[in-house]
C-alpha atoms as a printed R data frame, in Angstrom:
    type eleno elety resid chain resno       x       y       z
1   ATOM     1    CA   MET     A     1 -10.830  14.196  -1.933
2   ATOM     2    CA   ILE     A     2 -10.125  10.829  -0.135
3   ATOM     3    CA   ASP     A     3  -7.441  11.045   2.615
4   ATOM     4    CA   VAL     A     4  -5.841   8.263   4.319
5   ATOM     5    CA   TRP     A     5  -3.531   9.093   7.364
6   ATOM     6    CA   HIS     A     6  -1.169   6.867   9.120
7   ATOM     7    CA   LEU     A     7  -3.133   3.678   8.540
8   ATOM     8    CA   TYR     A     8  -2.244   0.526  10.547
9   ATOM     9    CA   HIS     A     9  -3.871  -2.927  10.587
10  ATOM    10    CA   ASP     A    10  -2.961  -5.832  12.797
11  ATOM    11    CA   TYR     A    11  -5.057  -8.975  12.077
12  ATOM    12    CA   THR     A    12  -3.362 -10.915  15.008
13  ATOM    13    CA   GLY     A    13  -2.953  -8.535  17.690
14  ATOM    14    CA   THR     A    14   0.600  -9.251  17.992
15  ATOM    15    CA   GLY     A    15   2.111  -6.339  16.528
16  ATOM    16    CA   LYS     A    16   2.761  -7.956  13.249
17  ATOM    17    CA   PHE     A    17   1.128  -5.181  10.971
18  ATOM    18    CA   ALA     A    18  -0.447  -6.241   7.521
19  ATOM    19    CA   VAL     A    19  -0.662  -2.330   6.934
20  ATOM    20    CA   LEU     A    20   2.007  -0.075   8.468
21  ATOM    21    CA   ASP     A    21   1.805   3.710   8.654
22  ATOM    22    CA   VAL     A    22   0.329   4.244   5.143
23  ATOM    23    CA   THR     A    23  -0.587   7.770   4.103
24  ATOM    24    CA   PHE     A    24  -1.850   9.128   0.900
25  ATOM    25    CA   SER     A    25  -4.612  11.369  -0.745
26  ATOM    26    CA   ILE     A    26  -6.644  10.735  -3.955
27  ATOM    27    CA   PRO     A    27  -7.967  13.989  -5.510
28  ATOM    28    CA   LYS     A    28 -11.545  13.813  -6.931
29  ATOM    29    CA   GLY     A    29 -11.833  12.298 -10.441
30  ATOM    30    CA   THR     A    30  -8.273  10.681 -10.509
31  ATOM    31    CA   ILE     A    31  -7.151   7.166 -10.447
32  ATOM    32    CA   PHE     A    32  -4.822   6.098  -7.585
33  ATOM    33    CA   GLY     A    33  -2.778   2.801  -7.998
34  ATOM    34    CA   CYS     A    34  -1.964   0.681  -4.967
35  ATOM    35    CA   LEU     A    35   0.662  -1.560  -6.419
36  ATOM    36    CA   GLY     A    36   2.442  -4.616  -5.079
37  ATOM    37    CA   PRO     A    37   2.661  -8.405  -4.832
38  ATOM    38    CA   SER     A    38   0.008 -10.745  -3.199
39  ATOM    39    CA   GLY     A    39   0.121 -10.244   0.551
40  ATOM    40    CA   ALA     A    40   1.656  -6.633   0.405
41  ATOM    41    CA   GLY     A    41  -1.571  -5.178   2.047
42  ATOM    42    CA   LYS     A    42  -3.465  -3.848  -1.000
43  ATOM    43    CA   SER     A    43  -6.814  -5.678  -0.241
44  ATOM    44    CA   THR     A    44  -6.510  -4.747   3.391
45  ATOM    45    CA   ILE     A    45  -6.304  -1.108   2.717
46  ATOM    46    CA   GLN     A    46  -9.209  -1.271   0.302
47  ATOM    47    CA   ASN     A    47 -11.279  -3.106   2.840
48  ATOM    48    CA   ILE     A    48 -10.631  -0.667   5.521
49  ATOM    49    CA   MET     A    49 -11.483   2.346   3.102
50  ATOM    50    CA   THR     A    50 -14.746   0.529   2.241
51  ATOM    51    CA   GLY     A    51 -15.798  -0.179   5.723
52  ATOM    52    CA   LEU     A    52 -15.392  -3.962   5.529
53  ATOM    53    CA   LEU     A    53 -12.546  -3.855   8.096
54  ATOM    54    CA   LYS     A    54 -12.824  -1.841  11.259
55  ATOM    55    CA   LEU     A    55 -10.600   0.974  11.487
56  ATOM    56    CA   GLN     A    56  -7.900   0.156  14.134
57  ATOM    57    CA   ARG     A    57  -5.494   2.992  13.903
58  ATOM    58    CA   GLY     A    58  -5.168   5.988  11.736
59  ATOM    59    CA   GLU     A    59  -7.881   7.790   9.655
60  ATOM    60    CA   VAL     A    60  -9.645   7.468   6.495
61  ATOM    61    CA   SER     A    61 -11.820  10.413   5.384
62  ATOM    62    CA   TYR     A    62 -14.101  11.258   2.410
63  ATOM    63    CA   GLU     A    63 -14.361  15.027   1.847
64  ATOM    64    CA   GLY     A    64 -13.493  15.656   5.503
65  ATOM    65    CA   LYS     A    65 -15.750  12.962   6.961
66  ATOM    66    CA   SER     A    66 -14.252  10.093   8.767
67  ATOM    67    CA   VAL     A    67 -15.179   6.551   7.411
68  ATOM    68    CA   ASN     A    68 -16.423   5.834  10.956
69  ATOM    69    CA   GLU     A    69 -19.231   8.440  10.584
70  ATOM    70    CA   LEU     A    70 -20.357   7.361   7.108
71  ATOM    71    CA   GLY     A    71 -23.809   5.992   7.063
72  ATOM    72    CA   VAL     A    72 -25.701   3.588   4.708
73  ATOM    73    CA   LYS     A    73 -25.904   6.396   2.085
74  ATOM    74    CA   PHE     A    74 -22.177   6.069   1.615
75  ATOM    75    CA   PHE     A    75 -22.721   2.623   0.005
76  ATOM    76    CA   ASN     A    76 -25.006   4.213  -2.707
77  ATOM    77    CA   ARG     A    77 -21.879   6.309  -3.831
78  ATOM    78    CA   ILE     A    78 -19.358   3.422  -4.007
79  ATOM    79    CA   GLY     A    79 -18.804   0.609  -6.406
80  ATOM    80    CA   VAL     A    80 -16.417  -2.325  -5.477
81  ATOM    81    CA   SER     A    81 -15.186  -5.001  -7.725
82  ATOM    82    CA   PHE     A    82 -13.317  -7.641  -5.602
83  ATOM    83    CA   GLU     A    83 -10.484  -9.716  -6.906
84  ATOM    84    CA   GLN     A    84 -12.505 -12.951  -6.371
85  ATOM    85    CA   PRO     A    85 -15.839 -12.439  -8.169
86  ATOM    86    CA   ASN     A    86 -18.715 -12.138  -5.656
87  ATOM    87    CA   VAL     A    87 -21.819 -13.191  -7.497
88  ATOM    88    CA   TYR     A    88 -24.685 -15.673  -7.336
89  ATOM    89    CA   ARG     A    89 -23.822 -18.507  -9.666
90  ATOM    90    CA   ARG     A    90 -27.358 -19.833  -9.859
91  ATOM    91    CA   LEU     A    91 -28.578 -16.655 -11.263
92  ATOM    92    CA   THR     A    92 -27.993 -15.288 -14.823
93  ATOM    93    CA   GLY     A    93 -25.759 -12.249 -15.448
94  ATOM    94    CA   TYR     A    94 -28.941 -10.203 -15.956
95  ATOM    95    CA   GLU     A    95 -30.497 -11.585 -12.679
96  ATOM    96    CA   ASN     A    96 -27.368 -10.690 -10.753
97  ATOM    97    CA   LEU     A    97 -27.220  -7.229 -11.818
98  ATOM    98    CA   LYS     A    98 -31.120  -6.747 -11.260
99  ATOM    99    CA   TYR     A    99 -30.783  -8.173  -7.747
100 ATOM   100    CA   PHE     A   100 -27.831  -6.012  -6.879
101 ATOM   101    CA   ALA     A   101 -29.509  -2.939  -8.204
102 ATOM   102    CA   GLY     A   102 -32.357  -3.359  -5.822
103 ATOM   103    CA   LEU     A   103 -30.138  -3.007  -2.873
104 ATOM   104    CA   PHE     A   104 -29.387   0.523  -3.546
105 ATOM   105    CA   SER     A   105 -31.744   3.444  -2.707
106 ATOM   106    CA   VAL     A   106 -30.509   5.598  -5.707
107 ATOM   107    CA   PRO     A   107 -31.397   5.426  -9.504
108 ATOM   108    CA   THR     A   108 -29.528   2.609 -11.051
109 ATOM   109    CA   LEU     A   109 -28.434   1.624 -14.624
110 ATOM   110    CA   ASP     A   110 -30.250  -0.588 -17.045
111 ATOM   111    CA   PRO     A   111 -28.738  -4.165 -16.372
112 ATOM   112    CA   MET     A   112 -28.493  -4.746 -20.004
113 ATOM   113    CA   GLU     A   113 -26.708  -1.623 -20.908
114 ATOM   114    CA   VAL     A   114 -24.032  -2.210 -18.179
115 ATOM   115    CA   LEU     A   115 -23.597  -5.956 -19.508
116 ATOM   116    CA   ASP     A   116 -23.129  -4.587 -22.951
117 ATOM   117    CA   TRP     A   117 -20.214  -2.302 -21.645
118 ATOM   118    CA   VAL     A   118 -18.521  -5.412 -20.392
119 ATOM   119    CA   GLY     A   119 -19.197  -7.433 -23.546
120 ATOM   120    CA   LEU     A   120 -21.704  -9.722 -21.890
121 ATOM   121    CA   ARG     A   121 -24.939  -8.654 -23.417
122 ATOM   122    CA   ASP     A   122 -25.164 -11.965 -25.567
123 ATOM   123    CA   ASP     A   123 -24.599 -13.777 -22.238
124 ATOM   124    CA   ALA     A   124 -26.901 -11.935 -20.212
125 ATOM   125    CA   HIS     A   125 -29.417 -14.859 -19.748
126 ATOM   126    CA   LYS     A   126 -26.667 -17.634 -19.228
127 ATOM   127    CA   LYS     A   127 -26.303 -18.661 -15.618
128 ATOM   128    CA   ALA     A   128 -23.216 -17.324 -13.950
129 ATOM   129    CA   SER     A   129 -22.320 -20.946 -13.083
130 ATOM   130    CA   ASP     A   130 -21.597 -21.415 -16.773
131 ATOM   131    CA   TYR     A   131 -19.378 -18.331 -17.225
132 ATOM   132    CA   SER     A   132 -15.701 -18.530 -17.618
133 ATOM   133    CA   LYS     A   133 -13.350 -16.893 -15.108
134 ATOM   134    CA   GLY     A   134 -12.835 -13.951 -17.447
135 ATOM   135    CA   MET     A   135 -16.750 -13.554 -17.856
136 ATOM   136    CA   LEU     A   136 -17.263 -13.680 -14.165
137 ATOM   137    CA   GLN     A   137 -14.559 -10.851 -13.836
138 ATOM   138    CA   ARG     A   138 -16.507  -8.757 -16.143
139 ATOM   139    CA   LEU     A   139 -19.712  -9.422 -14.343
140 ATOM   140    CA   ASN     A   140 -18.038  -8.550 -11.193
141 ATOM   141    CA   LEU     A   141 -17.053  -5.213 -12.723
142 ATOM   142    CA   ALA     A   142 -20.528  -4.607 -13.962
143 ATOM   143    CA   ARG     A   143 -21.941  -5.048 -10.541
144 ATOM   144    CA   SER     A   144 -19.656  -2.325  -9.245
145 ATOM   145    CA   LEU     A   145 -21.037   0.096 -11.852
146 ATOM   146    CA   ILE     A   146 -24.743  -0.682 -11.507
147 ATOM   147    CA   ASN     A   147 -25.338   2.221  -9.008
148 ATOM   148    CA   ARG     A   148 -23.615   4.989 -11.036
149 ATOM   149    CA   PRO     A   149 -20.833   5.207  -8.336
150 ATOM   150    CA   ASP     A   150 -18.495   8.297  -8.094
151 ATOM   151    CA   ILE     A   151 -16.103   6.318  -6.020
152 ATOM   152    CA   LEU     A   152 -14.817   3.110  -7.475
153 ATOM   153    CA   PHE     A   153 -12.613   0.333  -5.841
154 ATOM   154    CA   LEU     A   154 -11.252  -2.077  -8.243
155 ATOM   155    CA   ASP     A   155  -9.075  -4.983  -7.351
156 ATOM   156    CA   GLU     A   156  -7.304  -6.692 -10.212
157 ATOM   157    CA   PRO     A   157 -10.004  -5.667 -12.780
158 ATOM   158    CA   THR     A   158  -8.253  -7.345 -15.722
159 ATOM   159    CA   SER     A   159  -7.171 -10.514 -14.035
160 ATOM   160    CA   GLY     A   160  -7.844 -13.596 -16.208
161 ATOM   161    CA   LEU     A   161  -8.856 -11.605 -19.330
162 ATOM   162    CA   ASP     A   162  -7.503 -11.807 -22.825
163 ATOM   163    CA   PRO     A   163  -5.722  -8.920 -24.423
164 ATOM   164    CA   SER     A   164  -8.822  -7.630 -26.343
165 ATOM   165    CA   THR     A   165 -11.107  -7.877 -23.536
166 ATOM   166    CA   ALA     A   166  -8.464  -6.365 -21.102
167 ATOM   167    CA   SER     A   167  -8.164  -3.457 -23.390
168 ATOM   168    CA   ARG     A   168 -12.007  -2.983 -23.465
169 ATOM   169    CA   ILE     A   169 -12.076  -2.977 -19.582
170 ATOM   170    CA   ARG     A   170  -9.172  -0.380 -19.506
171 ATOM   171    CA   ASN     A   171 -11.190   2.007 -21.778
172 ATOM   172    CA   LEU     A   172 -14.329   1.354 -19.592
173 ATOM   173    CA   ILE     A   173 -12.232   2.449 -16.722
174 ATOM   174    CA   MET     A   174 -11.142   5.508 -18.236
175 ATOM   175    CA   GLU     A   175 -14.604   6.460 -19.175
176 ATOM   176    CA   GLN     A   176 -15.695   6.274 -15.641
177 ATOM   177    CA   LYS     A   177 -12.731   8.642 -14.782
178 ATOM   178    CA   GLU     A   178 -13.981  10.990 -17.517
179 ATOM   179    CA   LYS     A   179 -17.450  11.035 -16.115
180 ATOM   180    CA   GLY     A   180 -15.731  12.268 -12.856
181 ATOM   181    CA   ALA     A   181 -15.422   9.023 -10.763
182 ATOM   182    CA   THR     A   182 -12.571   8.760  -8.298
183 ATOM   183    CA   ILE     A   183 -10.835   5.330  -8.699
184 ATOM   184    CA   PHE     A   184  -8.753   3.116  -6.147
185 ATOM   185    CA   LEU     A   185  -7.102   0.669  -8.226
186 ATOM   186    CA   THR     A   186  -5.194  -2.281  -6.535
187 ATOM   187    CA   THR     A   187  -3.089  -4.504  -8.741
188 ATOM   188    CA   HIS     A   188   0.200  -6.242  -9.251
189 ATOM   189    CA   ASN     A   189  -0.074  -5.552 -13.081
190 ATOM   190    CA   MET     A   190   2.374  -2.808 -13.483
191 ATOM   191    CA   ASP     A   191   1.326  -2.252 -17.254
192 ATOM   192    CA   LEU     A   192  -2.134  -1.811 -16.283
193 ATOM   193    CA   ALA     A   193  -1.160   0.872 -13.645
194 ATOM   194    CA   ASP     A   194   1.036   2.613 -16.068
195 ATOM   195    CA   ARG     A   195  -1.707   2.922 -18.625
196 ATOM   196    CA   LEU     A   196  -4.341   4.125 -16.103
197 ATOM   197    CA   CYS     A   197  -3.007   5.767 -13.011
198 ATOM   198    CA   ASP     A   198  -2.531   9.406 -12.307
199 ATOM   199    CA   MET     A   199  -0.737   8.445  -9.125
200 ATOM   200    CA   VAL     A   200   0.836   5.212  -7.754
201 ATOM   201    CA   ALA     A   201   2.154   3.812  -4.626
202 ATOM   202    CA   PHE     A   202   4.466   0.757  -4.310
203 ATOM   203    CA   LEU     A   203   3.407  -1.238  -1.351
204 ATOM   204    CA   ASP     A   204   5.827  -3.591   0.233
205 ATOM   205    CA   GLU     A   205   5.142  -5.658   3.361
206 ATOM   206    CA   GLY     A   206   2.417  -3.159   4.380
207 ATOM   207    CA   SER     A   207   4.386   0.007   3.880
208 ATOM   208    CA   ILE     A   208   4.627   2.409   0.903
209 ATOM   209    CA   ALA     A   209   8.142   2.153  -0.521
210 ATOM   210    CA   ALA     A   210   7.602   4.835  -3.272
211 ATOM   211    CA   MET     A   211   4.800   7.072  -4.491
212 ATOM   212    CA   ASP     A   212   4.477   9.474  -7.294
213 ATOM   213    CA   THR     A   213   3.055   9.852 -10.901
214 ATOM   214    CA   PRO     A   214   4.260   6.995 -13.237
215 ATOM   215    CA   GLY     A   215   6.110   9.566 -15.235
216 ATOM   216    CA   ASN     A   216   8.000  11.006 -12.398
217 ATOM   217    CA   LEU     A   217   8.970   7.573 -11.106
218 ATOM   218    CA   LYS     A   218  10.317   6.754 -14.527
219 ATOM   219    CA   LEU     A   219  12.351   9.933 -14.640
220 ATOM   220    CA   LYS     A   220  13.574   9.425 -11.152
221 ATOM   221    CA   TYR     A   221  14.758   5.781 -11.689
222 ATOM   222    CA   GLY     A   222  15.085   5.201 -15.457
223 ATOM   223    CA   LYS     A   223  18.403   4.984 -17.236
224 ATOM   224    CA   LYS     A   224  19.129   8.172 -19.075
225 ATOM   225    CA   GLU     A   225  20.402   6.482 -22.052
226 ATOM   226    CA   VAL     A   226  19.574   6.547 -25.832
227 ATOM   227    CA   MET     A   227  19.905   3.352 -27.979
228 ATOM   228    CA   ILE     A   228  20.381   4.006 -31.596
229 ATOM   229    CA   THR     A   229  20.113   1.055 -33.972
230 ATOM   230    CA   TYR     A   230  21.353   1.254 -37.708
231 ATOM   231    CA   GLU     A   231  22.364  -0.987 -40.483
232 ATOM   232    CA   LYS     A   232  26.023  -1.667 -41.301
233 ATOM   233    CA   ASP     A   233  27.566  -4.116 -43.710
234 ATOM   234    CA   GLY     A   234  24.042  -6.056 -43.823
235 ATOM   235    CA   SER     A   235  23.825  -6.296 -40.084
236 ATOM   236    CA   LEU     A   236  22.050  -4.267 -37.384
237 ATOM   237    CA   VAL     A   237  24.193  -2.489 -35.058
238 ATOM   238    CA   THR     A   238  23.087  -0.686 -31.868
239 ATOM   239    CA   GLU     A   239  25.147   2.038 -29.958
240 ATOM   240    CA   SER     A   240  24.229   3.440 -26.606
241 ATOM   241    CA   PHE     A   241  24.638   7.114 -25.503
242 ATOM   242    CA   SER     A   242  24.080   9.190 -22.511
243 ATOM   243    CA   MET     A   243  21.121  11.603 -23.034
244 ATOM   244    CA   ASP     A   244  23.652  14.291 -21.994
245 ATOM   245    CA   ASP     A   245  25.827  13.351 -24.911
246 ATOM   246    CA   LYS     A   246  24.116  15.512 -27.562
247 ATOM   247    CA   ALA     A   247  27.118  15.879 -29.679
248 ATOM   248    CA   GLY     A   248  27.824  12.103 -29.743
249 ATOM   249    CA   ILE     A   249  24.093  11.398 -30.757
250 ATOM   250    CA   ALA     A   250  24.037  14.078 -33.477
251 ATOM   251    CA   SER     A   251  27.362  12.922 -34.876
252 ATOM   252    CA   LEU     A   252  26.071   9.261 -35.283
253 ATOM   253    CA   ILE     A   253  22.802  10.424 -36.870
254 ATOM   254    CA   ASP     A   254  24.728  12.497 -39.381
255 ATOM   255    CA   ARG     A   255  26.731   9.653 -40.308
256 ATOM   256    CA   VAL     A   256  24.153   6.689 -40.434
257 ATOM   257    CA   THR     A   257  20.406   6.254 -41.250
258 ATOM   258    CA   PRO     A   258  19.025   5.134 -37.978
259 ATOM   259    CA   VAL     A   259  16.351   2.102 -38.043
260 ATOM   260    CA   LYS     A   260  15.333   2.584 -34.526
261 ATOM   261    CA   ILE     A   261  15.963   5.247 -31.601
262 ATOM   262    CA   HIS     A   262  14.954   4.143 -28.070
263 ATOM   263    CA   SER     A   263  15.172   5.862 -24.731
264 ATOM   264    CA   GLN     A   264  15.827   3.497 -21.876
265 ATOM   265    CA   GLU     A   265  12.778   4.218 -19.995
266 ATOM   266    CA   ALA     A   266  12.222   2.024 -16.896
267 ATOM   267    CA   THR     A   267   9.059   0.114 -16.551
268 ATOM   268    CA   LEU     A   268   7.086   0.437 -13.363
269 ATOM   269    CA   GLU     A   269   7.941  -3.137 -12.667
270 ATOM   270    CA   ASP     A   270  11.802  -2.411 -12.955
271 ATOM   271    CA   ILE     A   271  11.437   0.527 -10.660
272 ATOM   272    CA   PHE     A   272   9.375  -1.710  -8.153
273 ATOM   273    CA   ILE     A   273  12.178  -4.134  -8.222
274 ATOM   274    CA   ARG     A   274  14.765  -1.388  -7.574
275 ATOM   275    CA   VAL     A   275  12.981   0.253  -4.830
276 ATOM   276    CA   THR     A   276  12.069  -2.972  -2.944
277 ATOM   277    CA   GLY     A   277  14.645  -5.289  -3.931
278 ATOM   278    CA   ARG     A   278  12.254  -8.057  -5.004
279 ATOM   279    CA   GLY     A   279   9.880  -8.966  -7.712
280 ATOM   280    CA   LEU     A   280   6.039  -9.159  -7.904
281 ATOM   281    CA   SER     A   281   5.539 -12.889  -7.531
């Protein structure tokens, strides 16, 4: 269990908080999404949780032990994939993973195996300087997995990836969860969060504006309507019904052959805009 209590962070010391009274818990083996636009405070929270930023106010604990008390062994347990790839450009993909594997004091994975996971086996011996943005992003993710971490911090893991590769990376993340990893995901990609996360928190100007499972948020903020589309006189007609209007829905279905029936489920982006009053850009 990871617990974050009443977390604050002020870069300037002037009372202008980048993170303002943030509290959440992440049960073991689940994916927690911290969602919001650039500048919302997502990366600041991640950096405090990983010890890259000093804890100023509040508490972060892992299985009851404060982040301030965690020693070097803690870093054997975690994997971090930063939004901006942090690799050595003059080394090959394979050499990068071989080097980073050597920094850990626990058994690590075969670099070629991990490169295969992210679709870079054929480019293993190519210098990272010759990698595309998407390839660097995948190498960055591979780096975070080399030490078999049971806690993963992933910052925009599918940024810059084509749809097919993004799907492959989503599947890889789910595989890590199925192996028992606890994952903290920061992103402004609401579709990614909807597909992966057990719990999401909407972060707006350093504070949590809403937090729940994606399903519960959709039930709370979605329109309770059903759209039924059918053909009439050679054209498609769509009628809208309240979900409570069971008689009306049944009556229409008895009279026509529906082409499509769609519930008006809100997307996480719709909900974010409704909760915060602004978009994700």
